[in-house]
C-alpha positions in Angstrom: 116.4 95.4 84.1 112.9 96.2 82.9 110.1 96.8 85.4 106.4 96.4 85.3 103.9 99.0 86.4 100.8 97.3 87.7 97.6 99.3 88.4 94.5 97.9 90.0 91.4 98.8 87.9 88.7 96.6 89.3 87.5 95.5 92.8 88.3 92.1 94.2 84.8 91.8 95.6 83.3 88.6 94.2 86.7 87.2 93.2 88.0 83.9 94.3 90.1 83.9 97.5 93.2 82.9 95.6 92.9 85.9 93.3 92.5 88.2 96.3 95.7 86.7 97.9 97.5 87.3 94.6 96.4 90.9 94.5 97.6 91.4 98.1 100.9 89.8 97.4 101.4 92.1 94.5 100.9 95.0 96.9 97.5 96.1 95.6 94.8 96.8 98.2 92.3 99.2 96.5 91.2 100.5 93.1 93.7 102.9 91.8 96.8 101.5 93.6 99.9 101.3 91.5 103.0 99.3 92.2 106.3 98.9 90.2 107.7 95.4 90.3 110.7 93.8 88.6 110.0 92.0 85.3 110.4 88.4 86.5 108.6 85.2 85.5 107.0 84.9 89.0 105.5 88.4 88.8 104.4 87.8 85.2 102.5 84.7 86.4 100.8 86.6 89.2 99.7 89.3 86.8 98.5 86.7 84.4 96.3 85.2 87.1 94.5 88.5 87.8 94.8 90.1 84.4 91.1 90.9 84.4 91.5 93.2 87.4 94.7 95.1 86.5 96.5 96.9 83.7 100.2 96.5 83.1 102.8 98.7 81.5 106.5 98.2 81.0 108.8 100.8 82.5 112.4 101.3 81.6 
């Protein structure tokens, strides 16, 4: 199964509280953090909600 590599590029300062919660639930706490998650619709939706703060790559 494919996986997604999600990296936090921007700060959550000034973001809406729901976006901060989404970042935390993805496992991202500070700029430069990288997590690898399974490519599932739930994760894609979370990444879509904070797409202006992260970069995403597909990993085999």
